[in-house]
N, C-alpha and C positions, 0 to 999 in steps of 0.2 A: 534716070535722065541721061540721054545720049550726049556725048561730047559734040555731036554735030549741031546741037542746039545752042552752043556757046557763041558769044561774040566778044570781041576785045578791041580796045583802042589803046595803042601805045603812043607815048609822047615824051618830050623832054621837060623836066621840071627841076629848077634850082641846079641846073647843070648835070642832072642825073636822069636815068631812064625811069619812067613811071608808066603804069598801065592800070586800066580798069577793065575787068572781065565780068560778064553777066550771063546767067543761064537763059534769060529771055532776051533775044536780040532786039526786040522792039523797044526795050528800055535803055539801050546803050546811050543814045544822045542825052537823055535826061540824067543818067548816071554820071556821064562825063561832066555835065553842067554842075551837078552837086559836088563832084570832086574839085572842079575849078573854083567854085565859090568858097569851099572850106579851106583849100590851100591858100587862096588869096587872103582870107581872114587871118590865118595863122602867120603868113609872111608879114603882114602889116603889124601883127602883135609882137612878134619875137625875133625878127631877123637881126642878126648882129651887125650886118653890113648895109643896112638900109637906113638912111638918115632920118626918115620919119617914123622909124620903128618905135612902137610903144615901149619895148624892152629897153631901148637906149635911154629913153626918158626916165624909166624906172631906175635904171642903174645910176643915172646922173643924180637922182634924188636920194641915194644912199646916205644915211645919217642925217637926213633933213626932215624926217617925219613921214607920216603915211602918204602913200601915192594912190590916188583913185584910179582904178584899173578897169578896163573893159571886161565883159564877161568872158571873152575869149582868152585874154591874158590871165585872168584869175584861174580859169580852168587849167591852163598850161602850167602855171606856177604850182597849183595844187597837185597836178600830176607829177611834177618834178619832185616835190616834197614827199609825196607817197613813194616814189621810186627810191628816194634816199632811205626812207624807213624800211622799205621792202628789202633792200640790199644791205642793210646795216651800215649805211653811210658810204658804201663803195661807189655808188652812182650818185655823185654829189653835184647839185646844180650851182654851187657857189665857186666853181673852178675858174671863172672868168679871169680874175687877177693873176692866177697861176698860169693860165694859157698865154695871157699877154706878156707875162714875165719871160716865158719860154720863147717868145717871138711871134706867136700866132695872134697878131693884132690887125690882120687884114685878110683879104680873100686868100684861100690856100694856094691858088695858082700863082700868086705873087711871091710866095716864100718856098714852095716845094722845090727841093733840091738846092736851096741856098743855105749858106752858113750865116746865121743871124749873130753877128759879132756885137759885143757890148750890150747884150740883152740885160734886163734888170735882174736884181737878186731874186732868187727863188722865193715865191710867195706861197705859203700854205693856206688852203681854203678855210674859210671860217666855219663852214658846215651849215646844215639846215637850221640850226638854232638861231642863225643870224637873219632868218626870214620869218616875218610874222604876217599872217593873213587875217583880216577881219571881214568876215562875210557880210555882216550886218551893214557895215559902211562901204563895202566893196573896195577895200584898200589893201595894199601890200606895203609893208614897211621893211626896209633893209637897214641893217646896222652899218655904221660908218666903216668903209673899207670893203664892204661886201659888193660883189658883182655877180649877176646871174648869167649863165650860159645854158640854154635849154636844148642844146644839140642832141643830148642823149635821149630825150623823151618827146620833144615837140613834134618831130616828123612822124614818130610812131603813134602819138596820140591823134595826129591828123589822119593817119590811115585808119585808126579805130573809128573815129567819128564818121569818116566818109563811108566806110563799109557798113556800119550800123545804120546810118541814115538811108543809104541806098536800099538795103534789105527791108527796112521798115516802111519807107514811103513808096517804093516801086514794086514791092512784093516779088522780088527776084533773088536768086542766089547770086552772090558776087564775090569778087576778089579785087582788092585794091593793093597795089604795090607802089610805094613811093621810095625810089632809090634803094630798093631791097628791103624796106620795112613793109611787111606784107600781112594783111588781115583778110580773113574770109568771114562771110556772114550769110545767113539764109541757107536754103537747101543747097547742098553740094552736088556736083555731078556724081554719077556712079563711080565708086572707087576713089572719090576725092579729087581735088585740084592737083594736077601734077606740077611740082615746083622743082626747077633746076637750082641746085645749091652749089656755090663755088667750092671746089675741092682743093684748089691751089691757094696757098697763103698769100701769093703775090697778086691774085686776081681781084678785080672789083666785084664785091658781093652782089651789086645790083645788076651785073652783066650776065648772071646765070652761071652755069657750071655743068659738070658731067656727073654729079651725084644728084639723083632725083628722089624726092619724097612726095607722098600724096597726102594732102591736108584737107580734112573735111570740116574741121572746126578750129577756131583759135587763130594763131598767128606765128610768124617766123620773123626773126630779125638777126642781122649779122653786124659784128663790129670787127674792124681790122686795124692793125697798127702799121700796115705797110703803105696805105694810100695817102693819108694825111701826115706826112713826115717831112722833116727838114733837119738842119743842123743848128745847134746853138753853141757858139764858141768852140767848134770842133767836135762836139758830141752829138750823136744821133738822138733825135727826140721825135715824139709823135703826139697826137692830140688827146689821147686818153690819159688823164692825170690821176695819179695815185693821191687821194686826199690826205693820206698820212704824211706825205713828204712834199707835195707841191711840184714834184717832178713827174715826167712821163713814167707810166707804169712799166714794170719789167716785162720783157717780151717772152714770157713763158709760152703764151699763145699769140700767134700772128693773125689768127682769124678765129672768131667764136660765133657760132650760129646756134640760136636757142629757139625752141618751140614752147610756147606758153599760151595761156588763155586769151591774152590780149597782146597787141603789138607793143603797148607801153611796157608791159611786163617782160616781153621777149627782149626788147632793146635795153631795158634796165639791166637784165641779167647778162646779156652779151657784153655790155660795157663793164659790168661788175666782174665778169669772168676774167677779163684782161687784168683788172686790178687784183683780183684774188690769186691769180697764178694757179699753182697746183691745188689750192683749196677749192677751186671751182669744181673739181671732180666730185667733191662732197656737197658743196653748197647748192648747186643747181638741182640735183635730184631731191635734196631735202626740201626745196621750195616747190616741188611738184612739177618741175619742168624737165625737158629733155634737151640735150645739147650735143653738138659736134665741134670739138675744139682741136684746132690744127696748130702743131708746133712749127717753129721756123724751118725745120728740116722736112716738113710736109707730112709728118706722122700725125694721124688723127686719133683722138680719144673720143669714144662715144659714151654718153652718160644718160641716165634717166629713161632708158628705153628707146633711145634713138636707134632706128633700124640698122642692122648689120648689112643687109643686102642693098643693092643699088636702087631699089624701089620699095617703099613701105610707108607706114604711117607713124610718125613720131608721137 
């Protein structure tokens, strides 16, 4: 399939760069409509900063019994619990109270660069055991004191759902990228989809980069400690919480990019890599994924078969 047959539509979503690309240009408008519908459903279900978000109502019901959830929210919570199990607890959806205690209780643009003085005492997440799903009754129950933040998996799950639905319903190869959470599905172009990956630990992963890989199947996702960062009582902190401490994870890696079978898996592992620190060099390939991990000084470590040259297939 020639790259001249490809068509793409780039747009802004949730303050980030998003794009949908298809191998059959005639399907592009319908593909964009599918992406718009799925992202709107996910935003209504789990936005932390939307007052009518279903997730806010769920968190408010913590300790008060089962909460009847929509199919979308059920799927997103199930994905988050799967990610926690997959990463042995490193990617923990119950980090919301810890994030709020660190000062991340509003949109990141309001706190970036600020010193959040007098923030609350550090809160250790309760873990996935504090979340119970009953599929028969379509309910989610949170233990008292539990709060969910689905930031590590919801956007990635959204990319998975959109790409899979486009390929299945429109019979076209496609790439869906939502703020750097990227999933491909259906027949890929000859040589794969060329993807620019950020090589600078200070760069926005969603803005591309100068390291290029070609992806024919699966997904890529990146997590960074540099972009969502602020100060708490004079100490630098960021949004990736180490569940073992309730504090921001150590900055062994300032940027982690992971290739895996799904975007949910990729983002779970890129988040977990920040938490794991040096152990990520072992854990990522053990879980059948490939990764590019960047240290604060810009040095990159390649694991699990990530290509050494500037163009290759992870």
